[in-house]
PDB file as gemmi writes it, atoms N, CA and C in Angstrom:
CRYST1    1.000    1.000    1.000  90.00  90.00  90.00 P 1                      
ATOM      1  N   MET A   1       1.510  -6.034 -22.567  1.00  0.00           N  
ATOM      2  CA  MET A   1       1.785  -5.276 -21.370  1.00  0.00           C  
ATOM      3  C   MET A   1       0.533  -5.237 -20.521  1.00  0.00           C  
ATOM      4  N   SER A   2       0.715  -5.481 -19.228  1.00  0.00           N  
ATOM      5  CA  SER A   2      -0.401  -5.465 -18.291  1.00  0.00           C  
ATOM      6  C   SER A   2      -0.824  -4.071 -17.953  1.00  0.00           C  
ATOM      7  N   ASP A   3      -2.091  -3.884 -17.563  1.00  0.00           N  
ATOM      8  CA  ASP A   3      -2.591  -2.602 -17.319  1.00  0.00           C  
ATOM      9  C   ASP A   3      -2.903  -2.429 -15.826  1.00  0.00           C  
ATOM     10  N   PHE A   4      -2.800  -1.187 -15.396  1.00  0.00           N  
ATOM     11  CA  PHE A   4      -3.192  -0.790 -14.002  1.00  0.00           C  
ATOM     12  C   PHE A   4      -3.538   0.653 -14.008  1.00  0.00           C  
ATOM     13  N   SER A   5      -4.130   1.104 -12.942  1.00  0.00           N  
ATOM     14  CA  SER A   5      -4.454   2.520 -12.789  1.00  0.00           C  
ATOM     15  C   SER A   5      -4.249   2.878 -11.331  1.00  0.00           C  
ATOM     16  N   LEU A   6      -3.522   3.947 -11.068  1.00  0.00           N  
ATOM     17  CA  LEU A   6      -3.362   4.507  -9.727  1.00  0.00           C  
ATOM     18  C   LEU A   6      -4.003   5.862  -9.698  1.00  0.00           C  
ATOM     19  N   GLU A   7      -5.178   5.926  -9.071  1.00  0.00           N  
ATOM     20  CA  GLU A   7      -5.946   7.109  -9.030  1.00  0.00           C  
ATOM     21  C   GLU A   7      -5.778   7.892  -7.748  1.00  0.00           C  
ATOM     22  N   ASP A   8      -5.483   9.186  -7.823  1.00  0.00           N  
ATOM     23  CA  ASP A   8      -5.357  10.046  -6.640  1.00  0.00           C  
ATOM     24  C   ASP A   8      -6.757  10.560  -6.353  1.00  0.00           C  
ATOM     25  N   LEU A   9      -7.312  10.140  -5.210  1.00  0.00           N  
ATOM     26  CA  LEU A   9      -8.709  10.504  -4.803  1.00  0.00           C  
ATOM     27  C   LEU A   9      -8.678  11.790  -3.963  1.00  0.00           C  
ATOM     28  N   GLY A  10      -7.483  12.301  -3.651  1.00  0.00           N  
ATOM     29  CA  GLY A  10      -7.353  13.514  -2.848  1.00  0.00           C  
ATOM     30  C   GLY A  10      -7.107  13.188  -1.382  1.00  0.00           C  
ATOM     31  N   ASP A  11      -6.513  14.125  -0.712  1.00  0.00           N  
ATOM     32  CA  ASP A  11      -6.239  14.054   0.728  1.00  0.00           C  
ATOM     33  C   ASP A  11      -5.529  12.807   1.183  1.00  0.00           C  
ATOM     34  N   GLY A  12      -4.627  12.258   0.356  1.00  0.00           N  
ATOM     35  CA  GLY A  12      -3.803  11.134   0.707  1.00  0.00           C  
ATOM     36  C   GLY A  12      -4.498   9.785   0.441  1.00  0.00           C  
ATOM     37  N   HIS A  13      -5.636   9.788  -0.188  1.00  0.00           N  
ATOM     38  CA  HIS A  13      -6.347   8.569  -0.552  1.00  0.00           C  
ATOM     39  C   HIS A  13      -6.112   8.250  -2.032  1.00  0.00           C  
ATOM     40  N   PHE A  14      -5.767   6.994  -2.262  1.00  0.00           N  
ATOM     41  CA  PHE A  14      -5.478   6.483  -3.611  1.00  0.00           C  
ATOM     42  C   PHE A  14      -6.214   5.202  -3.842  1.00  0.00           C  
ATOM     43  N   ALA A  15      -6.483   4.916  -5.084  1.00  0.00           N  
ATOM     44  CA  ALA A  15      -7.113   3.661  -5.521  1.00  0.00           C  
ATOM     45  C   ALA A  15      -6.308   3.026  -6.593  1.00  0.00           C  
ATOM     46  N   LEU A  16      -5.880   1.794  -6.351  1.00  0.00           N  
ATOM     47  CA  LEU A  16      -5.088   1.036  -7.356  1.00  0.00           C  
ATOM     48  C   LEU A  16      -6.042  -0.028  -7.950  1.00  0.00           C  
ATOM     49  N   SER A  17      -6.083  -0.109  -9.256  1.00  0.00           N  
ATOM     50  CA  SER A  17      -6.877  -1.102  -9.937  1.00  0.00           C  
ATOM     51  C   SER A  17      -6.107  -1.734 -11.039  1.00  0.00           C  
ATOM     52  N   GLY A  18      -6.540  -2.955 -11.454  1.00  0.00           N  
ATOM     53  CA  GLY A  18      -5.836  -3.624 -12.502  1.00  0.00           C  
ATOM     54  C   GLY A  18      -4.905  -4.648 -11.866  1.00  0.00           C  
ATOM     55  N   GLU A  19      -3.839  -4.923 -12.574  1.00  0.00           N  
ATOM     56  CA  GLU A  19      -2.830  -5.891 -12.155  1.00  0.00           C  
ATOM     57  C   GLU A  19      -1.742  -5.317 -11.267  1.00  0.00           C  
ATOM     58  N   MET A  20      -1.435  -6.083 -10.202  1.00  0.00           N  
ATOM     59  CA  MET A  20      -0.357  -5.724  -9.274  1.00  0.00           C  
ATOM     60  C   MET A  20       0.566  -6.958  -9.336  1.00  0.00           C  
ATOM     61  N   SER A  21       1.464  -6.983 -10.318  1.00  0.00           N  
ATOM     62  CA  SER A  21       2.189  -8.174 -10.658  1.00  0.00           C  
ATOM     63  C   SER A  21       3.626  -7.932 -11.096  1.00  0.00           C  
ATOM     64  N   PHE A  22       4.317  -8.948 -11.489  1.00  0.00           N  
ATOM     65  CA  PHE A  22       5.689  -8.799 -11.994  1.00  0.00           C  
ATOM     66  C   PHE A  22       5.715  -7.811 -13.207  1.00  0.00           C  
ATOM     67  N   ASP A  23       4.607  -7.813 -13.975  1.00  0.00           N  
ATOM     68  CA  ASP A  23       4.610  -6.935 -15.173  1.00  0.00           C  
ATOM     69  C   ASP A  23       4.348  -5.482 -14.819  1.00  0.00           C  
ATOM     70  N   THR A  24       3.784  -5.177 -13.620  1.00  0.00           N  
ATOM     71  CA  THR A  24       3.380  -3.804 -13.348  1.00  0.00           C  
ATOM     72  C   THR A  24       4.010  -3.208 -12.089  1.00  0.00           C  
ATOM     73  N   ALA A  25       4.504  -4.025 -11.171  1.00  0.00           N  
ATOM     74  CA  ALA A  25       4.920  -3.513  -9.821  1.00  0.00           C  
ATOM     75  C   ALA A  25       5.933  -2.410  -9.949  1.00  0.00           C  
ATOM     76  N   GLU A  26       6.955  -2.526 -10.767  1.00  0.00           N  
ATOM     77  CA  GLU A  26       8.015  -1.450 -10.884  1.00  0.00           C  
ATOM     78  C   GLU A  26       7.381  -0.145 -11.385  1.00  0.00           C  
ATOM     79  N   ARG A  27       6.509  -0.269 -12.386  1.00  0.00           N  
ATOM     80  CA  ARG A  27       5.897   0.942 -12.949  1.00  0.00           C  
ATOM     81  C   ARG A  27       4.945   1.602 -11.898  1.00  0.00           C  
ATOM     82  N   ILE A  28       4.186   0.780 -11.151  1.00  0.00           N  
ATOM     83  CA  ILE A  28       3.314   1.341 -10.095  1.00  0.00           C  
ATOM     84  C   ILE A  28       4.179   2.059  -9.110  1.00  0.00           C  
ATOM     85  N   LEU A  29       5.285   1.474  -8.682  1.00  0.00           N  
ATOM     86  CA  LEU A  29       6.151   2.092  -7.707  1.00  0.00           C  
ATOM     87  C   LEU A  29       6.651   3.427  -8.238  1.00  0.00           C  
ATOM     88  N   GLN A  30       7.115   3.482  -9.444  1.00  0.00           N  
ATOM     89  CA  GLN A  30       7.646   4.738 -10.037  1.00  0.00           C  
ATOM     90  C   GLN A  30       6.519   5.782 -10.113  1.00  0.00           C  
ATOM     91  N   LEU A  31       5.328   5.362 -10.545  1.00  0.00           N  
ATOM     92  CA  LEU A  31       4.223   6.271 -10.687  1.00  0.00           C  
ATOM     93  C   LEU A  31       3.762   6.848  -9.348  1.00  0.00           C  
ATOM     94  N   SER A  32       3.915   6.060  -8.278  1.00  0.00           N  
ATOM     95  CA  SER A  32       3.421   6.483  -6.950  1.00  0.00           C  
ATOM     96  C   SER A  32       4.409   7.456  -6.237  1.00  0.00           C  
ATOM     97  N   GLU A  33       5.633   7.494  -6.625  1.00  0.00           N  
ATOM     98  CA  GLU A  33       6.641   8.259  -5.862  1.00  0.00           C  
ATOM     99  C   GLU A  33       6.253   9.723  -5.632  1.00  0.00           C  
ATOM    100  N   LYS A  34       5.922  10.430  -6.694  1.00  0.00           N  
ATOM    101  CA  LYS A  34       5.580  11.855  -6.542  1.00  0.00           C  
ATOM    102  C   LYS A  34       4.293  12.120  -5.781  1.00  0.00           C  
ATOM    103  N   PRO A  35       3.160  11.501  -6.180  1.00  0.00           N  
ATOM    104  CA  PRO A  35       1.948  11.789  -5.452  1.00  0.00           C  
ATOM    105  C   PRO A  35       2.019  11.306  -3.968  1.00  0.00           C  
ATOM    106  N   PHE A  36       2.666  10.210  -3.680  1.00  0.00           N  
ATOM    107  CA  PHE A  36       2.720   9.703  -2.325  1.00  0.00           C  
ATOM    108  C   PHE A  36       3.588  10.694  -1.455  1.00  0.00           C  
ATOM    109  N   SER A  37       4.641  11.251  -2.039  1.00  0.00           N  
ATOM    110  CA  SER A  37       5.542  12.098  -1.269  1.00  0.00           C  
ATOM    111  C   SER A  37       4.887  13.394  -0.818  1.00  0.00           C  
ATOM    112  N   GLU A  38       3.735  13.701  -1.346  1.00  0.00           N  
ATOM    113  CA  GLU A  38       3.021  14.932  -1.031  1.00  0.00           C  
ATOM    114  C   GLU A  38       2.144  14.793   0.244  1.00  0.00           C  
ATOM    115  N   HIS A  39       2.157  13.613   0.837  1.00  0.00           N  
ATOM    116  CA  HIS A  39       1.247  13.378   2.018  1.00  0.00           C  
ATOM    117  C   HIS A  39       2.014  12.682   3.132  1.00  0.00           C  
ATOM    118  N   THR A  40       1.600  12.924   4.352  1.00  0.00           N  
ATOM    119  CA  THR A  40       2.161  12.216   5.490  1.00  0.00           C  
ATOM    120  C   THR A  40       1.321  11.014   5.932  1.00  0.00           C  
ATOM    121  N   ARG A  41       0.006  11.029   5.543  1.00  0.00           N  
ATOM    122  CA  ARG A  41      -0.852   9.890   5.851  1.00  0.00           C  
ATOM    123  C   ARG A  41      -1.463   9.442   4.509  1.00  0.00           C  
ATOM    124  N   LEU A  42      -1.291   8.155   4.215  1.00  0.00           N  
ATOM    125  CA  LEU A  42      -1.736   7.586   2.934  1.00  0.00           C  
ATOM    126  C   LEU A  42      -2.720   6.413   3.187  1.00  0.00           C  
ATOM    127  N   GLU A  43      -3.711   6.306   2.359  1.00  0.00           N  
ATOM    128  CA  GLU A  43      -4.567   5.170   2.374  1.00  0.00           C  
ATOM    129  C   GLU A  43      -4.686   4.711   0.903  1.00  0.00           C  
ATOM    130  N   VAL A  44      -4.369   3.401   0.681  1.00  0.00           N  
ATOM    131  CA  VAL A  44      -4.432   2.867  -0.681  1.00  0.00           C  
ATOM    132  C   VAL A  44      -5.496   1.769  -0.738  1.00  0.00           C  
ATOM    133  N   ASP A  45      -6.526   2.042  -1.510  1.00  0.00           N  
ATOM    134  CA  ASP A  45      -7.602   1.074  -1.702  1.00  0.00           C  
ATOM    135  C   ASP A  45      -7.220   0.097  -2.807  1.00  0.00           C  
ATOM    136  N   LEU A  46      -7.182  -1.137  -2.482  1.00  0.00           N  
ATOM    137  CA  LEU A  46      -6.789  -2.145  -3.464  1.00  0.00           C  
ATOM    138  C   LEU A  46      -7.975  -2.989  -3.928  1.00  0.00           C  
ATOM    139  N   SER A  47      -9.164  -2.538  -3.719  1.00  0.00           N  
ATOM    140  CA  SER A  47     -10.365  -3.337  -4.080  1.00  0.00           C  
ATOM    141  C   SER A  47     -10.505  -3.507  -5.566  1.00  0.00           C  
ATOM    142  N   GLY A  48      -9.907  -2.634  -6.354  1.00  0.00           N  
ATOM    143  CA  GLY A  48      -9.948  -2.760  -7.816  1.00  0.00           C  
ATOM    144  C   GLY A  48      -8.867  -3.606  -8.404  1.00  0.00           C  
ATOM    145  N   VAL A  49      -7.999  -4.205  -7.598  1.00  0.00           N  
ATOM    146  CA  VAL A  49      -6.900  -5.061  -8.127  1.00  0.00           C  
ATOM    147  C   VAL A  49      -7.528  -6.371  -8.606  1.00  0.00           C  
ATOM    148  N   THR A  50      -7.251  -6.689  -9.851  1.00  0.00           N  
ATOM    149  CA  THR A  50      -7.807  -7.880 -10.437  1.00  0.00           C  
ATOM    150  C   THR A  50      -6.866  -9.044 -10.398  1.00  0.00           C  
ATOM    151  N   MET A  51      -5.596  -8.834 -10.210  1.00  0.00           N  
ATOM    152  CA  MET A  51      -4.609  -9.888 -10.153  1.00  0.00           C  
ATOM    153  C   MET A  51      -3.428  -9.439  -9.310  1.00  0.00           C  
ATOM    154  N   GLY A  52      -2.945 -10.353  -8.445  1.00  0.00           N  
ATOM    155  CA  GLY A  52      -1.772  -9.964  -7.636  1.00  0.00           C  
ATOM    156  C   GLY A  52      -0.916 -11.215  -7.491  1.00  0.00           C  
ATOM    157  N   ASP A  53       0.349 -10.980  -7.352  1.00  0.00           N  
ATOM    158  CA  ASP A  53       1.324 -12.053  -7.126  1.00  0.00           C  
ATOM    159  C   ASP A  53       2.390 -11.603  -6.148  1.00  0.00           C  
ATOM    160  N   SER A  54       3.486 -12.345  -6.032  1.00  0.00           N  
ATOM    161  CA  SER A  54       4.521 -12.006  -5.064  1.00  0.00           C  
ATOM    162  C   SER A  54       5.127 -10.656  -5.322  1.00  0.00           C  
ATOM    163  N   ALA A  55       5.187 -10.181  -6.551  1.00  0.00           N  
ATOM    164  CA  ALA A  55       5.697  -8.887  -6.854  1.00  0.00           C  
ATOM    165  C   ALA A  55       4.717  -7.817  -6.347  1.00  0.00           C  
ATOM    166  N   GLY A  56       3.409  -8.092  -6.338  1.00  0.00           N  
ATOM    167  CA  GLY A  56       2.492  -7.205  -5.696  1.00  0.00           C  
ATOM    168  C   GLY A  56       2.694  -7.096  -4.195  1.00  0.00           C  
ATOM    169  N   LEU A  57       2.946  -8.236  -3.584  1.00  0.00           N  
ATOM    170  CA  LEU A  57       3.303  -8.173  -2.157  1.00  0.00           C  
ATOM    171  C   LEU A  57       4.601  -7.419  -1.915  1.00  0.00           C  
ATOM    172  N   ALA A  58       5.590  -7.601  -2.705  1.00  0.00           N  
ATOM    173  CA  ALA A  58       6.829  -6.874  -2.591  1.00  0.00           C  
ATOM    174  C   ALA A  58       6.589  -5.359  -2.756  1.00  0.00           C  
ATOM    175  N   LEU A  59       5.686  -4.989  -3.621  1.00  0.00           N  
ATOM    176  CA  LEU A  59       5.311  -3.574  -3.825  1.00  0.00           C  
ATOM    177  C   LEU A  59       4.777  -2.998  -2.506  1.00  0.00           C  
ATOM    178  N   LEU A  60       3.817  -3.713  -1.884  1.00  0.00           N  
ATOM    179  CA  LEU A  60       3.262  -3.260  -0.635  1.00  0.00           C  
ATOM    180  C   LEU A  60       4.309  -3.084   0.445  1.00  0.00           C  
ATOM    181  N   LEU A  61       5.181  -4.104   0.525  1.00  0.00           N  
ATOM    182  CA  LEU A  61       6.332  -4.016   1.515  1.00  0.00           C  
ATOM    183  C   LEU A  61       7.258  -2.885   1.279  1.00  0.00           C  
ATOM    184  N   GLU A  62       7.529  -2.589  -0.029  1.00  0.00           N  
ATOM    185  CA  GLU A  62       8.370  -1.456  -0.392  1.00  0.00           C  
ATOM    186  C   GLU A  62       7.709  -0.137   0.020  1.00  0.00           C  
ATOM    187  N   TRP A  63       6.416   0.005  -0.209  1.00  0.00           N  
ATOM    188  CA  TRP A  63       5.717   1.202   0.209  1.00  0.00           C  
ATOM    189  C   TRP A  63       5.762   1.334   1.764  1.00  0.00           C  
ATOM    190  N   ILE A  64       5.656   0.272   2.498  1.00  0.00           N  
ATOM    191  CA  ILE A  64       5.740   0.291   3.960  1.00  0.00           C  
ATOM    192  C   ILE A  64       7.151   0.721   4.394  1.00  0.00           C  
ATOM    193  N   THR A  65       8.146   0.150   3.760  1.00  0.00           N  
ATOM    194  CA  THR A  65       9.551   0.507   4.123  1.00  0.00           C  
ATOM    195  C   THR A  65       9.761   1.973   3.813  1.00  0.00           C  
ATOM    196  N   TRP A  66       9.312   2.452   2.659  1.00  0.00           N  
ATOM    197  CA  TRP A  66       9.407   3.881   2.328  1.00  0.00           C  
ATOM    198  C   TRP A  66       8.750   4.760   3.350  1.00  0.00           C  
ATOM    199  N   SER A  67       7.519   4.383   3.752  1.00  0.00           N  
ATOM    200  CA  SER A  67       6.741   5.212   4.693  1.00  0.00           C  
ATOM    201  C   SER A  67       7.448   5.242   6.048  1.00  0.00           C  
ATOM    202  N   ASN A  68       8.017   4.171   6.455  1.00  0.00           N  
ATOM    203  CA  ASN A  68       8.731   4.145   7.772  1.00  0.00           C  
ATOM    204  C   ASN A  68       9.997   5.009   7.725  1.00  0.00           C  
ATOM    205  N   HIS A  69      10.697   4.940   6.572  1.00  0.00           N  
ATOM    206  CA  HIS A  69      11.953   5.713   6.479  1.00  0.00           C  
ATOM    207  C   HIS A  69      11.713   7.246   6.288  1.00  0.00           C  
ATOM    208  N   THR A  70      10.539   7.564   5.804  1.00  0.00           N  
ATOM    209  CA  THR A  70      10.251   8.984   5.525  1.00  0.00           C  
ATOM    210  C   THR A  70       9.232   9.529   6.541  1.00  0.00           C  
ATOM    211  N   VAL A  71       8.971   8.847   7.637  1.00  0.00           N  
ATOM    212  CA  VAL A  71       8.104   9.242   8.691  1.00  0.00           C  
ATOM    213  C   VAL A  71       6.708   9.581   8.195  1.00  0.00           C  
ATOM    214  N   ARG A  72       6.121   8.581   7.526  1.00  0.00           N  
ATOM    215  CA  ARG A  72       4.761   8.665   7.021  1.00  0.00           C  
ATOM    216  C   ARG A  72       3.967   7.481   7.533  1.00  0.00           C  
ATOM    217  N   GLU A  73       2.668   7.584   7.381  1.00  0.00           N  
ATOM    218  CA  GLU A  73       1.809   6.439   7.669  1.00  0.00           C  
ATOM    219  C   GLU A  73       1.173   5.959   6.428  1.00  0.00           C  
ATOM    220  N   ILE A  74       1.082   4.678   6.190  1.00  0.00           N  
ATOM    221  CA  ILE A  74       0.423   4.088   5.038  1.00  0.00           C  
ATOM    222  C   ILE A  74      -0.489   2.944   5.481  1.00  0.00           C  
ATOM    223  N   ARG A  75      -1.658   2.929   4.927  1.00  0.00           N  
ATOM    224  CA  ARG A  75      -2.630   1.927   5.291  1.00  0.00           C  
ATOM    225  C   ARG A  75      -3.218   1.356   3.989  1.00  0.00           C  
ATOM    226  N   PHE A  76      -3.444   0.065   3.941  1.00  0.00           N  
ATOM    227  CA  PHE A  76      -4.023  -0.540   2.777  1.00  0.00           C  
ATOM    228  C   PHE A  76      -5.433  -1.114   3.141  1.00  0.00           C  
ATOM    229  N   SER A  77      -6.374  -0.938   2.245  1.00  0.00           N  
ATOM    230  CA  SER A  77      -7.695  -1.566   2.404  1.00  0.00           C  
ATOM    231  C   SER A  77      -7.930  -2.509   1.256  1.00  0.00           C  
ATOM    232  N   SER A  78      -8.650  -3.575   1.532  1.00  0.00           N  
ATOM    233  CA  SER A  78      -9.058  -4.590   0.522  1.00  0.00           C  
ATOM    234  C   SER A  78      -7.895  -5.231  -0.149  1.00  0.00           C  
ATOM    235  N   ILE A  79      -6.872  -5.669   0.638  1.00  0.00           N  
ATOM    236  CA  ILE A  79      -5.763  -6.392   0.078  1.00  0.00           C  
ATOM    237  C   ILE A  79      -6.240  -7.673  -0.548  1.00  0.00           C  
ATOM    238  N   PRO A  80      -5.878  -7.924  -1.803  1.00  0.00           N  
ATOM    239  CA  PRO A  80      -6.354  -9.121  -2.493  1.00  0.00           C  
ATOM    240  C   PRO A  80      -6.006 -10.406  -1.778  1.00  0.00           C  
ATOM    241  N   GLU A  81      -6.950 -11.324  -1.802  1.00  0.00           N  
ATOM    242  CA  GLU A  81      -6.751 -12.616  -1.061  1.00  0.00           C  
ATOM    243  C   GLU A  81      -5.491 -13.372  -1.442  1.00  0.00           C  
ATOM    244  N   ARG A  82      -5.174 -13.342  -2.733  1.00  0.00           N  
ATOM    245  CA  ARG A  82      -3.931 -14.051  -3.237  1.00  0.00           C  
ATOM    246  C   ARG A  82      -2.695 -13.412  -2.587  1.00  0.00           C  
ATOM    247  N   ILE A  83      -2.629 -12.121  -2.463  1.00  0.00           N  
ATOM    248  CA  ILE A  83      -1.481 -11.470  -1.884  1.00  0.00           C  
ATOM    249  C   ILE A  83      -1.419 -11.770  -0.363  1.00  0.00           C  
ATOM    250  N   LEU A  84      -2.564 -11.744   0.309  1.00  0.00           N  
ATOM    251  CA  LEU A  84      -2.611 -12.115   1.669  1.00  0.00           C  
ATOM    252  C   LEU A  84      -2.113 -13.583   1.885  1.00  0.00           C  
ATOM    253  N   ALA A  85      -2.551 -14.454   1.018  1.00  0.00           N  
ATOM    254  CA  ALA A  85      -2.132 -15.870   1.088  1.00  0.00           C  
ATOM    255  C   ALA A  85      -0.598 -15.989   0.958  1.00  0.00           C  
ATOM    256  N   ILE A  86      -0.059 -15.287  -0.030  1.00  0.00           N  
ATOM    257  CA  ILE A  86       1.396 -15.283  -0.184  1.00  0.00           C  
ATOM    258  C   ILE A  86       2.105 -14.767   1.066  1.00  0.00           C  
ATOM    259  N   ALA A  87       1.568 -13.646   1.566  1.00  0.00           N  
ATOM    260  CA  ALA A  87       2.145 -13.031   2.781  1.00  0.00           C  
ATOM    261  C   ALA A  87       2.092 -14.029   4.006  1.00  0.00           C  
ATOM    262  N   LYS A  88       1.049 -14.766   4.155  1.00  0.00           N  
ATOM    263  CA  LYS A  88       0.962 -15.703   5.261  1.00  0.00           C  
ATOM    264  C   LYS A  88       1.885 -16.862   5.027  1.00  0.00           C  
ATOM    265  N   THR A  89       1.932 -17.350   3.776  1.00  0.00           N  
ATOM    266  CA  THR A  89       2.848 -18.486   3.472  1.00  0.00           C  
ATOM    267  C   THR A  89       4.299 -18.132   3.747  1.00  0.00           C  
ATOM    268  N   THR A  90       4.675 -16.885   3.396  1.00  0.00           N  
ATOM    269  CA  THR A  90       6.040 -16.443   3.581  1.00  0.00           C  
ATOM    270  C   THR A  90       6.298 -15.811   4.950  1.00  0.00           C  
ATOM    271  N   GLU A  91       5.261 -15.816   5.802  1.00  0.00           N  
ATOM    272  CA  GLU A  91       5.348 -15.351   7.149  1.00  0.00           C  
ATOM    273  C   GLU A  91       5.683 -13.838   7.268  1.00  0.00           C  
ATOM    274  N   VAL A  92       5.186 -13.056   6.346  1.00  0.00           N  
ATOM    275  CA  VAL A  92       5.409 -11.586   6.378  1.00  0.00           C  
ATOM    276  C   VAL A  92       4.039 -10.846   6.537  1.00  0.00           C  
ATOM    277  N   ASP A  93       2.973 -11.587   6.766  1.00  0.00           N  
ATOM    278  CA  ASP A  93       1.633 -10.930   6.885  1.00  0.00           C  
ATOM    279  C   ASP A  93       1.609  -9.873   7.970  1.00  0.00           C  
ATOM    280  N   ALA A  94       2.315 -10.079   9.040  1.00  0.00           N  
ATOM    281  CA  ALA A  94       2.334  -9.054  10.148  1.00  0.00           C  
ATOM    282  C   ALA A  94       2.950  -7.743   9.695  1.00  0.00           C  
ATOM    283  N   LEU A  95       3.827  -7.819   8.682  1.00  0.00           N  
ATOM    284  CA  LEU A  95       4.462  -6.613   8.149  1.00  0.00           C  
ATOM    285  C   LEU A  95       3.458  -5.698   7.441  1.00  0.00           C  
ATOM    286  N   LEU A  96       2.340  -6.193   6.978  1.00  0.00           N  
ATOM    287  CA  LEU A  96       1.427  -5.372   6.145  1.00  0.00           C  
ATOM    288  C   LEU A  96       0.777  -4.291   6.952  1.00  0.00           C  
ATOM    289  N   THR A  97       0.834  -4.326   8.215  1.00  0.00           N  
ATOM    290  CA  THR A  97       0.330  -3.219   9.052  1.00  0.00           C  
ATOM    291  C   THR A  97       1.428  -2.353   9.680  1.00  0.00           C  
ATOM    292  N   ARG A  98       2.680  -2.581   9.359  1.00  0.00           N  
ATOM    293  CA  ARG A  98       3.771  -1.860   9.896  1.00  0.00           C  
ATOM    294  C   ARG A  98       3.729  -0.321   9.521  1.00  0.00           C  
ATOM    295  N   GLY A  99       3.067  -0.024   8.487  1.00  0.00           N  
ATOM    296  CA  GLY A  99       2.992   1.393   8.078  1.00  0.00           C  
ATOM    297  C   GLY A  99       1.933   2.165   8.791  1.00  0.00           C  
ATOM    298  N   GLU A 100       1.201   1.457   9.684  1.00  0.00           N  
ATOM    299  CA  GLU A 100       0.098   2.101  10.408  1.00  0.00           C  
ATOM    300  C   GLU A 100       0.522   2.458  11.857  1.00  0.00           C  
ATOM    301  N   ARG A 101       1.722   2.676  12.071  1.00  0.00           N  
ATOM    302  CA  ARG A 101       2.258   2.855  13.426  1.00  0.00           C  
ATOM    303  C   ARG A 101       1.628   3.940  14.253  1.00  0.00           C  
ATOM    304  N   TRP A 102       1.071   4.994  13.637  1.00  0.00           N  
ATOM    305  CA  TRP A 102       0.480   6.059  14.411  1.00  0.00           C  
ATOM    306  C   TRP A 102      -1.048   5.983  14.444  1.00  0.00           C  
ATOM    307  N   ALA A 103      -1.636   5.022  13.753  1.00  0.00           N  
ATOM    308  CA  ALA A 103      -3.083   4.997  13.617  1.00  0.00           C  
ATOM    309  C   ALA A 103      -3.797   4.981  14.991  1.00  0.00           C  
ATOM    310  N   GLY A 104      -3.387   4.214  15.915  1.00  0.00           N  
ATOM    311  CA  GLY A 104      -4.025   4.188  17.260  1.00  0.00           C  
ATOM    312  C   GLY A 104      -3.858   5.470  18.007  1.00  0.00           C  
ATOM    313  N   PHE A 105      -2.688   6.129  17.924  1.00  0.00           N  
ATOM    314  CA  PHE A 105      -2.467   7.366  18.581  1.00  0.00           C  
ATOM    315  C   PHE A 105      -3.284   8.484  18.035  1.00  0.00           C  
ATOM    316  N   ILE A 106      -3.320   8.571  16.711  1.00  0.00           N  
ATOM    317  CA  ILE A 106      -4.100   9.648  16.043  1.00  0.00           C  
ATOM    318  C   ILE A 106      -5.572   9.526  16.298  1.00  0.00           C  
ATOM    319  N   GLU A 107      -6.020   8.329  16.329  1.00  0.00           N  
ATOM    320  CA  GLU A 107      -7.504   8.135  16.425  1.00  0.00           C  
ATOM    321  C   GLU A 107      -7.972   8.087  17.913  1.00  0.00           C  
ATOM    322  N   SER A 108      -7.059   8.028  18.858  1.00  0.00           N  
ATOM    323  CA  SER A 108      -7.467   7.949  20.235  1.00  0.00           C  
ATOM    324  C   SER A 108      -7.792   9.369  20.784  1.00  0.00           C  
ATOM    325  N   PRO A 109      -8.594   9.430  21.783  1.00  0.00           N  
ATOM    326  CA  PRO A 109      -8.993  10.741  22.349  1.00  0.00           C  
ATOM    327  C   PRO A 109      -7.764  11.461  23.049  1.00  0.00           C  
ATOM    328  N   ASP A 110      -7.798  12.695  23.098  1.00  0.00           N  
ATOM    329  CA  ASP A 110      -6.726  13.476  23.776  1.00  0.00           C  
ATOM    330  C   ASP A 110      -6.587  13.056  25.243  1.00  0.00           C  
ATOM    331  N   THR A 111      -5.378  12.754  25.675  1.00  0.00           N  
ATOM    332  CA  THR A 111      -5.150  12.265  26.988  1.00  0.00           C  
ATOM    333  C   THR A 111      -4.607  13.315  27.976  1.00  0.00           C  
ATOM    334  N   GLN A 112      -4.603  14.592  27.545  1.00  0.00           N  
ATOM    335  CA  GLN A 112      -4.002  15.661  28.354  1.00  0.00           C  
ATOM    336  C   GLN A 112      -4.848  15.905  29.577  1.00  0.00           C  
TER     337      GLN A 112                                                      
END                                                                             
């Protein structure tokens, strides 16, 4: 069985490490449901991911779909190169930022 760790760093920040693959994606999704639901803005650091495949990409897309349907923002940092390559090959790479829909508005100065 492959190993992974999803660490809650507080204030909507999480760190995923280990494998993000066919062996772990479903378990990662299940483990993330409760802690993710407690925040409206999420950032997931993937710098500790040691292996990723198309199931890892599907996991990221599932999180984005969930965030859009539940009116949340999700942002990923340090997406593994292999997952980015799969996303580009399958022409879904633009979808990886769909969960960041409010980022520009929140970070821009007040326009009143």
